[in-house]
C-alpha positions in Angstrom: 18.4 0.7 -6.2 14.7 -0.4 -5.7 11.7 1.8 -5.7 9.3 0.0 -3.1 6.2 2.0 -3.8 3.7 0.4 -6.0 2.2 3.0 -8.5 0.5 0.8 -11.0 -1.9 -1.5 -8.7 -4.3 -3.2 -11.1 -3.6 -0.8 -14.0 -5.9 0.0 -16.6 -8.1 -3.3 -16.2 -9.2 -4.0 -12.8 -10.4 -7.5 -11.8 -14.3 -8.1 -11.7 -15.1 -8.2 -8.0 -18.0 -10.7 -8.4 -19.7 -9.2 -5.3 -22.6 -11.5 -3.9 -25.8 -11.1 -5.5 -24.2 -9.5 -8.6 -23.9 -6.3 -6.8 -22.6 -3.1 -8.4 -20.9 -2.2 -5.2 -19.7 -3.2 -1.7 -20.5 -0.7 0.9 -18.6 -1.0 4.2 -19.2 1.2 7.3 -16.4 1.5 9.9 -17.0 2.7 13.3 -13.6 3.6 15.0 -13.7 3.3 18.7 -10.8 5.1 20.1 -12.4 6.8 23.3 -10.2 5.8 26.4 -7.4 4.8 24.4 -6.1 8.3 23.3 -3.1 10.1 24.6 -3.5 11.0 28.0 -1.0 11.1 31.0 -3.5 9.0 33.0 -2.7 6.1 30.3 1.2 6.6 30.9 1.5 9.0 27.9 3.9 12.0 28.1 1.3 14.5 26.5 -2.5 14.8 26.2 -4.6 14.1 22.9 -4.7 16.7 20.2 -6.1 14.9 17.2 -9.7 14.6 15.7 -11.8 16.8 18.0 -13.9 19.9 18.0 -10.9 22.0 19.4 -9.3 23.8 16.4 -5.5 24.0 16.4 -5.2 21.7 19.4 -1.7 20.8 20.3 -0.2 18.3 22.8 0.2 19.6 26.2 3.4 18.0 27.8 2.8 16.4 31.1 -0.9 17.9 31.5 -4.3 16.5 31.3 -6.6 18.4 28.9 -10.2 18.6 30.4 -12.1 19.9 27.3 -10.2 17.2 25.0 -11.0 14.4 27.6 -14.7 15.5 27.7 -15.1 15.5 23.9 -13.6 11.9 23.8 -16.0 10.9 26.7 -18.9 12.2 24.7 -18.1 9.6 22.0 -18.3 6.7 24.7 -21.1 8.2 26.6 -23.6 9.3 24.0 -22.2 9.1 20.4 -21.7 5.5 20.5 -25.2 4.6 21.7 -26.7 7.1 19.1 -24.8 5.2 16.4 -25.6 1.8 17.9 -29.1 2.6 17.7 -29.0 3.8 14.2 -27.0 0.8 12.8 -29.3 -2.0 14.7 -32.5 -0.2 13.6 -31.6 -0.1 10.1 -30.2 -3.5 10.1 -26.7 -2.4 9.0 -23.6 -4.5 9.5 -20.8 -2.8 10.9 -16.9 -3.2 11.3 -15.6 -1.7 14.4 -11.9 -0.5 14.4 -11.5 -1.1 18.2 -8.3 0.3 20.0 -7.7 -2.5 22.6 -7.3 -0.3 25.6 -10.4 1.6 24.7 -12.4 -1.6 24.5 -11.0 -2.5 27.9 -12.3 0.7 29.3 -15.9 0.2 27.8 -17.1 -3.0 28.7 -20.9 -2.2 28.0 -20.1 -0.7 24.6 -18.2 -3.9 23.7 -21.1 -6.1 24.8 -23.4 -4.0 22.8 -21.1 -4.5 19.8 -20.8 -8.2 20.0 -24.8 -8.6 20.6 -25.2 -6.6 17.4 -22.9 -9.1 15.8 -20.5 -6.5 14.6 -17.1 -7.3 13.5 -14.5 -6.1 15.9 -11.1 -5.4 14.2 -7.9 -4.3 16.1 -7.1 -0.8 16.0 -4.0 -1.0 17.9 -3.0 -1.2 21.5 -3.4 2.7 22.1 -4.8 5.6 19.8 -1.2 7.2 19.6 1.3 7.9 16.8 3.6 5.0 15.7 5.8 7.1 13.3 8.7 7.5 15.8 8.3 4.2 17.8 11.4 1.9 17.3 10.5 -1.1 15.3 11.0 -3.4 18.4 8.5 -1.4 20.5 5.9 -1.2 17.7 6.1 -4.9 17.2 5.7 -5.3 21.1 2.7 -3.0 20.9 1.2 -5.1 17.9 1.4 -8.3 19.9 0.2 -6.6 23.1 -2.9 -5.3 21.3 -3.8 -8.6 19.9 -3.4 -10.3 23.0 -5.5 -7.7 24.9 -8.1 -7.9 22.0 -8.6 -11.7 22.6 -8.8 -11.2 26.3 -11.5 -8.5 25.8 -13.6 -9.8 23.0 -12.9 -13.6 23.5 -11.3 -13.9 20.0 -8.6 -13.1 17.9 -9.0 -10.2 15.4 -9.5 -11.0 11.8 -8.5 -7.6 10.7 -5.9 -4.8 11.8 -5.9 -0.9 11.2 -3.4 1.1 13.0 -4.3 4.5 11.5 -1.5 6.5 13.1 1.1 4.2 11.5 4.8 4.2 10.8 6.8 2.9 7.7 7.0 -0.3 9.4 3.5 -1.0 10.6 2.1 -3.1 7.6 5.1 -5.1 7.5 5.1 -5.9 11.4 1.4 -6.7 11.4 2.1 -9.0 8.3 4.9 -10.8 10.2 2.9 -11.1 13.5 0.3 -12.7 11.1 -3.1 -14.3 11.7 -4.9 -11.4 10.0 -7.4 -11.9 7.3 -6.9 -8.4 6.2 -4.9 -5.2 6.9 -6.3 -1.8 6.1 -3.4 0.5 6.7 -3.6 1.8 3.0 -5.7 4.4 1.1 -4.4 3.4 -2.2 -7.3 1.5 -4.1 -10.9 1.0 -4.5 -10.5 -3.0 -4.3 -8.8 -5.2 -2.1 -5.4 -6.7 -3.2 -2.5 -9.1 -2.3 0.7 -7.6 -0.9 3.7 -9.9 -0.6 6.0 -9.5 2.4 8.9 -12.0 3.1 7.4 -14.3 0.4 4.2 -14.4 2.1 0.8 -12.9 0.6 -1.2 -10.7 2.8 -4.6 -9.4 1.9 -5.0 -5.8 2.1 -8.4 -4.1 2.2 -7.9 -0.3 1.5 -9.5 2.3 3.9 -10.5 5.9 3.6 -9.6 9.4 5.0 -12.0 11.1 2.6 -15.3 9.4 3.0 -14.7 9.8 6.8 -16.2 12.0 9.3 -12.9 12.9 10.7 -13.1 15.8 8.0 -15.5 17.4 10.5 -12.5 17.9 12.6 -10.0 19.2 9.9 -9.7 22.7 8.6 -10.6 21.7 4.9 -13.3 19.3 5.9 -17.0 19.2 6.3 -18.8 22.0 8.2 -22.2 20.7 7.8 -24.0 17.3 7.8 -25.3 18.3 4.3 -21.8 18.4 2.9 -21.1 15.0 4.4 -24.1 13.7 2.8 -23.6 15.0 -0.5 -20.1 13.8 -0.6 -21.0 10.3 0.3 -24.0 10.4 -2.1 -21.8 11.6 -5.1 -19.3 9.1 -4.3 -21.8 6.2 -4.1 -23.6 7.2 -7.3 -20.4 7.3 -9.4 -19.2 3.9 -8.1 -22.6 2.4 -8.4 -22.5 3.5 -11.9 -19.0 2.0 -12.4 -20.2 -1.3 -11.2 -23.4 -1.3 -13.5 -20.7 -0.7 -16.4 -18.9 -3.9 -15.2 -16.3 -2.5 -12.9 -17.7 -3.1 -9.4 -15.8 -1.5 -6.5 -15.9 -1.0 -2.9 -16.8 2.1 -0.9 -15.6 2.4 2.7 -17.1 5.0 5.0 -15.0 5.8 8.2 -17.0 7.1 11.3 -16.2 8.2 14.9 -18.3 8.1 17.9 -17.4 11.5 19.1 -17.8 13.2 15.5 -20.7 11.8 13.6 -22.3 10.6 16.9 -23.5 14.4 17.3 -27.1 14.8 16.5 -26.4 17.7 14.0 -24.3 15.1 11.8 -25.9 11.7 12.4 -29.1 12.9 10.6 -26.9 13.2 7.4 -25.6 9.5 7.9 -29.1 8.1 8.4 -30.1 9.9 5.1 -27.3 8.3 3.4 -27.9 4.9 4.8 -31.4 4.9 3.8 -30.4 6.2 0.2 -28.0 3.3 -0.1 -30.6 0.8 1.0 -33.1 2.3 -1.6 -30.8 0.5 -4.2 -31.0 -3.1 -5.3 -27.6 -4.0 -6.2 -25.8 -3.2 -3.2 -23.9 -5.5 -0.9 -23.6 -3.9 2.5 -20.9 -6.0 4.3 -18.6 -6.4 7.1 -14.8 -6.0 6.1 -14.2 -9.6 7.1 -17.0 -10.8 4.7 -15.3 -8.8 1.9 -12.0 -10.3 3.0 -13.3 -13.8 2.8 -15.1 -13.2 -0.5 -12.0 -11.6 -2.2 -9.8 -14.8 -0.8 -12.3 -17.3 -2.1 -12.9 -15.6 -5.7 -9.4 -13.8 -6.2 -7.1 -16.0 -4.4 -3.2 -15.0 -4.6 -1.5 -16.3 -7.7 2.4 -15.8 -7.5 3.4 -13.9 -10.7 6.0 -15.9 -12.8 8.4 -13.1 -13.4 9.1 -9.9 -11.3 12.2 -8.3 -13.0 12.5 -6.0 -10.0 13.1 -9.0 -7.5 15.8 -10.5 -9.8 19.5 -10.5 -8.9 21.8 -8.7 -11.2 23.0 -11.8 -12.7 19.5 -13.2 -13.4 18.3 -9.8 -14.7 21.2 -9.6 -17.4 20.8 -13.1 -18.3 17.0 -12.5 -19.0 17.0 -9.2 -20.6 20.6 -8.3 -21.5 20.2 -8.6 -25.2 16.6 -7.3 -25.7 18.6 -4.4 -27.2 21.3 -6.3 -29.1 24.7 -5.3 -28.0 22.9 -3.6 -25.1 24.3 -5.3 -22.1 25.5 -1.8 -20.8 22.1 -0.2 -20.9 20.4 -3.3 -19.4 22.9 -3.0 -16.3 22.1 0.8 -16.0 18.3 -0.2 -16.1 19.0 -2.8 -13.3 20.8 -0.2 -11.4 17.9 2.5 -11.8 14.7 2.7 -9.8 13.1 -0.6 -10.8 10.0 -1.3 -8.8 6.5 -2.8 -9.1 5.7 -0.4 -12.2 8.6 -2.3 -14.0 7.3 -5.9 -13.3 5.0 -5.9 -16.4 6.1 -6.3 -20.0 5.6 -2.7 -20.9 7.0 -1.5 -17.7 10.3 -3.5 -18.1 10.5 -2.4 -21.6 9.9 1.4 -20.6 13.0 0.9 -18.0 15.3 -0.5 -20.8 14.1 2.1 -23.5 14.7 4.8 -21.2 18.4 4.0 -20.8 18.7 3.4 -24.5 17.2 6.9 -25.3 19.8 8.2 -22.6 22.7 6.4 -24.3 25.5 8.2 -26.3 25.6 8.2 -30.0 28.5 5.7 -29.9 26.6 3.4 -27.7 23.6 3.5 -29.9 25.7 2.9 -33.1 27.2 0.1 -31.4 23.7 -1.5 -30.8 22.7 -0.7 -34.4 25.6 -2.8 -35.7 24.3 -5.8 -34.1 21.1 -6.1 -36.0 20.9 -8.8 -38.7 21.4 -7.3 -42.3 18.3 -7.4 -44.4 20.5 -7.9 -47.5 21.1 -11.5 -46.4 17.3 -12.2 -45.6 16.3 -10.6 -48.8 18.9 -12.7 -50.9 17.6 -16.0 -49.4 13.8 -15.0 -50.0 11.5 -17.2 -52.0 11.1 -16.0 -55.5 7.6 -16.2 -56.9 6.3 -15.3 -60.5 3.4 -13.1 -59.7 3.3 -10.2 -57.5 -0.1 -11.2 -56.1 1.9 -14.0 -54.4 4.5 -11.7 -53.0 2.3 -10.1 -50.2 4.6 -11.6 -47.5 8.1 -10.4 -46.8 9.3 -13.9 -47.2 8.0 -14.2 -50.7 8.7 -11.8 -53.6 9.2 -11.5 -57.3 12.8 -11.5 -58.7 12.3 -7.8 -59.7 11.0 -6.9 -56.2 14.2 -8.8 -54.7 16.6 -7.0 -57.0 15.1 -3.7 -56.3 15.2 -4.3 -52.4 18.9 -5.3 -52.6 19.6 -2.2 -54.6 17.9 0.0 -52.2 19.4 -1.6 -49.1 23.1 -1.0 -50.7 22.1 2.6 -51.5 20.8 3.0 -47.9 24.2 1.6 -46.5 26.2 4.1 -48.6 24.2 7.1 -47.8 23.8 6.6 -44.0 26.8 4.3 -43.1 24.8 1.5 -41.4 22.3 -1.1 -42.4 18.6 -0.6 -42.6 16.6 -1.9 -39.7 12.9 -2.7 -39.9 10.7 -4.7 -37.8 10.0 -7.2 -40.6 6.8 -8.5 -39.1 5.1 -5.2 -39.5 5.8 -5.0 -43.3 4.8 -6.6 -46.7 7.1 -6.6 -49.6 5.4 -3.6 -51.1 5.4 -1.5 -48.0 9.1 -2.4 -47.3 9.9 -1.2 -50.8 7.9 1.9 -50.2 9.4 2.5 -46.7 13.0 2.2 -48.0 12.6 4.5 -50.7 11.0 7.2 -48.3 13.6 6.7 -46.0 16.5 7.2 -48.5 15.0 10.8 -49.1 15.7 11.9 -45.6 18.7 13.3 -43.8 20.9 11.4 -41.3 19.4 12.8 -38.3 15.8 12.0 -39.3 16.7 8.6 -40.4 18.5 7.9 -37.0 15.2 8.8 -35.3 13.2 6.5 -37.4 15.9 3.7 -36.9 15.8 4.1 -33.2 11.9 3.7 -33.1 12.4 0.5 -35.1 15.1 -0.7 -32.7 12.8 0.0 -29.8 10.0 -1.9 -31.3 12.3 -4.9 -31.8 13.2 -4.6 -28.0 9.7 -4.3 -26.9 9.1 -7.6 -28.9 11.8 -9.3 -27.2 10.6 -8.1 -23.7 7.2 -9.3 -24.3 8.3 -12.7 -25.5 10.6 -13.2 -22.4 7.5 -12.6 -20.2 5.4 -14.8 -22.0 8.0 -17.7 -21.9 
């Protein structure tokens, strides 16, 4: 079984974004243009629209138009868009538009204004409708139709894609259709990243649903412009500080003509833009500019080893003896939920260790028997005359050697198995002290200590195999 979700991402250490001008943060404004592309029986849809409006608890009406809903969407095209257009052009702010193709087709003057302002127009699907229940073939057809229509309307193919109301197949389908410098149908990071599908890397630039005016239209969202401003400001301040500390990120802000385009809300947006512009180390960019910067400075590099992608034969051959005599637990690890989280040295060791810890007492004893007896190593160790030269485990005095062999024999007689140590973690003196201490414990306590040593040895093996 494979677990496809990536729960680790960049992990503890994120790459340095190296934004232009050594900026602490890249800020990106997205204007979603959906008006005229929403559900409507005039558009051949079976129901009216019920999403992201001023109408609380709206539901789709089958076979009926919804005059109030249509009017709200029309406000976005007729008034909200132009108010936002004036704001962004007067403040000289670059914008990325997520444009629904059929909406753009029904708004030629707005489209011309976007292009005259040199805004990026990314593709927001063919229609502003749910994709979750679409058959894969139909969704692929919709994606291809959206791209064709977008090119007809704008004169060029879109560099970016965002569906929004997507299905589990959307990102794969868009990656397969190809030609996109980025896809934004994720919300899982503060930085762009590469996603591999069918052995081809696709750049993902995550979007946002929280720093988004859509929360003016949700029950748990913003109820005033001041709340919107404060949330954006707090997010910006924290990310700006992270960037100043050497961890620069990206901040996306999502907007809609029919929502933030209202006078009582756009004032907060204006205050936020002016606040952002009052800072020196800020890069306000279009999404495609971020994509091109990332592709140039953080190009895709194929990992040398991805355990979750190995065949069973390859996996067992590579990791089967990290725990000696541990082929059975390695096989169980392979059959468990291996995924991206296990494609790092610690992640893979964790999967193996879980199976070791879950193994029966008999299996664990079988594994213990496979480790090299320390007696043999100690008997062959270089003998030195002075204890000051016996600081390494591979050099000891005759007295130390005799005492160690004596302790190892006593250990075997007491516990019934040979002592196991991660030898590289010890000096001769600490090994002697450790053996004497462990001989004073009971079997249950000693087994717990021995298991930890075996786990440590296995982790070394896993790490070395990744390095190799």
